[in-house]
N, C-alpha and C positions, 0 to 999 in steps of 0.2 A: 504494500500500500504506500503510495507516494505521500510526501510531506504535505502537498497541496490538498490532497483528499482528506488527510487527517485534520488539517486546519479547517476545512469546510465542515466536517462532521462536528468538530468542537464548537464552531460558531453556531451551527444549527441546534445542537443539544443544549448549549448554555442559554441561547436566546429563548428557546421553547421552555426550558426549565424555569428561567426567570419570569417569563410571562405568566406561566401557570402558577408559580409561587406568588407572583404579584396579585393575581386574582384572589387567591386565598387570603393574603394579608389585607387587601383592600376590603374584603368582606368582613374580616375580623376587626378592622379599624373603624368601620362605618356602620356595622349592623345595629349597634345599640343606639347611636345617635340618630340614624335613619328611622328606627322604629319609634323613637320618641318624637321625632319631627314630622315625618310623612306617613308613618304607620306601615311602611314597607321596608323591612330590614335588608332586603336585597336590591334596593334602588340603585346604589352606586355599583354594585356587582354587575347588574344587568347592563348598565351603560358602559362599564369597563369591558365587559364581555363583547359588546358590539364593536367597540374600538379595537379590541384584540383581533376579532375576525376580519375586520377591514384591513388592519395592519398586516395580518398574515397573508391576505390576498395580495397586498402590495408587495410583500416579500417574495411570494412565489412568482408574481408577474415580472418584477424587476430582476429576479435571479435568472430569468430566461430571456431578458432583453439585453442585447449587446451594449455594454457600458459605453462603448465608443460613440454611440448615438447621442450621449449627453454632451459631448465636447462641442459640436457646433451650436447646441442649444444653450450653452452656458451664459453667453451675454444676455439673451432674452430672459433666462431664468433669474439671474441676479438682478436685472432691471425690474422684473415683476415683483421680486421679493422686497426690493427697496421701496417701490411704490406702495406696497401693502404696509410696510413699516411706517411710512409717512402717513398713510390713510388712517391707521389705527389711532394716531395722535389726534385726529380730527373727528373720526367717526366711532372710535372704540367705546367699549362699555367699561366704565370704571368699576374695579373690584378691589376692596381693601386699600384704597388710595392709589392704585396703579391702573393705568390704561394700557392693557396688553392684548385685549381680545376684540375680535370683530364678530358680530352676531350675524348669522345667516339663517334666518328662520329660527327653529328650535336649537340649532347647533351653534357653537362658538368655535372660533379658530384663532390660534396665536401666530401671527405672521413672523415673529422672531424665530420660531422653530424652523420655518421654511428658509429664513434668511441664513441661518447657520449652514445648512446643506448647500444652498445656492452659492454662497461665497466660497465654500470649500470646492465645489465643482468648478467654479470659474477660475480660482487661483491655480488649481491643478491643471486645467486646460491651458491657461496662459503661460505657465512655466514649462509645459511639456515640450514645446518646440523651440524654446529660447535658452540662451545661456543664463544661468541663475544670477540674480543681482549680487554685485560684489561690494557695493557701497550703500550707505543709507539713502543717498540721493536716488540711486537706481531702484532701491527697494520702495521708495516713497511713490514712484510713478510707474504703473498705476496701482500696484498691489496694495501699498500702504494707504493710498487715498480711498480706494473702494472699501477696504477693511475698516478703516476708521469711520467712514461715513455710515456703514452698517452698524458698527458698535455704538456710534454716537446716537443714532436714531433709537437704538434699543435702550441706551442709558436714559434717554429723555422719558421713557414710558412710565416709571423707571424700572429697569431690570438689570441689576448689576451682574447677577449670576450668569445669565445668558450671554451678556457681553464678554465676560471672562471666558466662558466656554467657546465662544466664537474665536477669540484671540488664541486660545490653546490649539484649536483646530488648524488655524492658519499657520501657526508656528510649526506644527508637525509637518505640514505640507512643505514649508520653506526648508526645514531641516533635511527632509528626504530629497528635495530638489537640489541640494548642494550649496545652499547659501552659507557663506563662512560663519563660523560661530561668533567671531568678533562682531560682524555686522548684525547677526540675529540678536546677540546679547545687547548691543547698543539700542536696537529697535525696542526690545522688551523693556530696557531701562527707561526709555522715553515714554513708552506706554504706561509703565508702572508709575511714573511721575504724574502723568495725566490722570491715571486712575486714583492716585492718592488725593489729587486736587478735587476730583469728582466726589470722592467719599467725604472729604472735609467740608465741601460747599453745600452738600445736601444734608439737612438736619437728621433725617431718619437713618441715612447711611452712617453718619458719624455716631449716632446713638448706638446702632448695631455694632459698630466696630469697637467702641469703648466698652460695651457690655460683654463682648467676647473676651476682652482682657480680664475682666473680673465680674462674671455674671452674678455672683453671690452678693455683690455690693448693692444690687437693686433687684432682689429675686421676685418682687411683685409687679415690676413694670418692665424695664428694658431687658433685664436678664431672665424674665419669666419663662420664655420658650426653651432656652437652652438648659435652664435649671430643671425644668420638667423632663426634658429629654435625658439628662444625666440621672435623674431619679429613676426613670424607666430602665436604663441600662443597669443601674445598681440593684434594682429590685429583681432583675432577671437572673443574676448570678451566672452559674455555669450552664445550666440546662433550661432556665426560664421558668415562668409561672405556669406554662401550658398554653397551647394554642387556643385563643379566644378568651383566656382568663385574665388578660391584662386590664388594668384600671385607668391607666394614664390616658387612654383614648376617649374616655367618657368625660368630656368637658374639662380635662386637666391640661392636655397637651394640644395647643392650637395647630391646625393643619396636620393632624396626625396621619391622614390618608394620602397626603401629597408630599410636601417637603420633608416631613419628619417621620416617614413610615419606617425608617431603619430603627428608630427608637422603639417602635412597637415590636419589631422583630427581636430586638435585644431584650425587651421585657418578657415576651411570651416564649421565646426560644433560646434565650440566654446567649452566652459567649459562643457556644457552638453554632447557633443559627447565624449570628452576626459574622463569624469567621467564614462560614460557608458562603455567604453572600459576597464577601470580599474576595475569596478565592475564585468565585465564579467570574467576577469582573477581571481578575488577573488572568484567568484562562482565556477569556475573550480577547484581552489585550495581546497576549502571546500569539494566539491564532491569527488575529487581524494583522499584526506586524509580519507574521510569517507569509501571509498572502501578499503583502506589499513587497517583501524581499524577493519572492519567487516570481513576481509578475515581470514580464519582459517588455510590456508596453509602458512607455514613460508616463502617459496620462493615467493609466491604471495604477501604476506604482504610487504616484503622488496621491491619487484619489483614495486608494485603499488606506494609506497612512492617515489621511485626513479624517476619513469616516471612522476609523478605529479610535483616533484621538477624540472625535466628537462624542462617541459613546462613553469611552473610559475616562476622558477628561471630565465630563459632566458628572460621572459617578464619583470620581475622586473629590471634586468640589463639594458634592453633597455629603459624602462620607465624612470628610474632615470637619465640615461645619456641624453636622449632627453630633459628632463625637466631641465637639468643643475644641477642636484644634485649629479652627479658622472661623472668621465671622460668618454669620448666616447670610445667605444671598438669595434665598427664595427659589432655588433651582430644584426641580424634581429629580428623584433617583431613577435612572433609565430602567424601563421595563417593569418596575415595581410600583412606582407612584401612580396615583389616580390622575388621569388627564389624557384626553384624546389626541390633541395636537402633538404632544411630545411622543406618545407611543407610536402614532402613525409614522412620524418622521424617522424614529429610531428603527422601526421594523423595515421601512423602505431602505434605509442605509444598509442594513444587514443584507437585504436582497441584492443591492449593488455589489456589496463585498463578495457574496457568493458567486455572482457572475464573473467578477474579476478572478476569483480563485479558480473557477472552471476554465476560464480562458488561459490561465497560466498552466494548468495541467495539459490542455490541448497543445499549447505551444511547446512544452517540454516533450510531449510524445512525438511531435512532428520533427524534432531536431535529432538527426542521427549522431552528430558529433558534439558531445557535450563539453568537450575541452575548449571549444571556441565560444567566445562571448556572444557572437551574433548568430551562431548556429548555421551560417551559410557555408557554401563550398569556397575554398581558397582559390582565387584566380591564378591562372598559369603565369609563370614568370620565366625570364630567359634562363635563369640558373637551374631551372627544372629539366633542361633538355636531356641531360644524361642520367636523370634519376628515375628509378622504377616508379610506376604509378602507385599511389596509396590504395589500400583496400577500401573499396566503396566509392572511389572516385571514377568518373567516366573517363575512358581512355581518349586521348587525342590521336585519332587514326593517322593523321598526317605526320605527327611527330614520331609515332612508333614506326611508320613506314620509312621515314627519313633516317631514323637511327639505324635501321637495318640495311640501308644503302640499296634497297631493291626497287625504289620508285623515285622518279624525279618530281620536283615541285611543279605543279601545274602553272 
């Protein structure tokens, strides 16, 4: 079994396992509140189940669609995503002080989720046929400009977590594309300075950052959410209180079914359950990077690295925040948290990854000489005149005849 096939199987198993586990945890985290509120304990489970089926349909469809078709569509895709991100600021529905969603009938959609994938596809397509940027000036035009425009629109919503996830995704594409570490480090330092300014100038972001440093200094206000999450982890111990037996989800822990669902996992399934979730994302990262390394297409290689970073980078941001190791940013945990837009985009990304993995396996099977980097036949040279032909190479009949002296050159 080839490494590419193993990577594909790991991606499928981890993704399906996390989606199924997410359905269980969403029901566990919402059944009590939904029963008291709407009278239907499975309200959120039904909605998440519909999103999961739609997402799996996207996964299957995109896994069979040649990923190269995304390359010519990338400018239109990123333009459409930026227009939606601008439209949500004017037409969006405010929820908890943030304007991140567009309403389409009974459904809502978060344009920033599409923007992350669109920018990833566009950057991968732009760098696939060009020399990687060597200086900050080269990086700024146009990759830096488009990335900062998208991140800026997302920050205005405001949505710091998604903006950080977008930057992590683009950084992964740039790294695989061959951008020098000095240039990439300088760009990240500039972005970090801008991010620090954005945090300090926005009161709610500043409050969240300061509460992360010492949540117990104000456990009833700014530090309430992270304190309740830590209480949940502490109550779970090694094996947890038992599935469905947690109490933090019942009006103690805000956003228990979205941003903070890992705390419910820790309370009900303990350290063992939390570690299993972390290991699942680690396995996804290894398999996704393996797909990027084995892909022979420049666009596919960059796109696979970006999509892997999109899923695992978002998971890392959420995990560190819920565990109290970083400020809360309001970003969901991939595949587990409740939310349609995020789940659909993540499953679509996995479908593209699987198509890239399958293309890499086909490319390897079609190359007879694995010692050559391009897999093609070496052209004949003048110095080859007296050498015997290599095994598997087509013979040059004129050269063979000339070497034997039995025929004149026509």
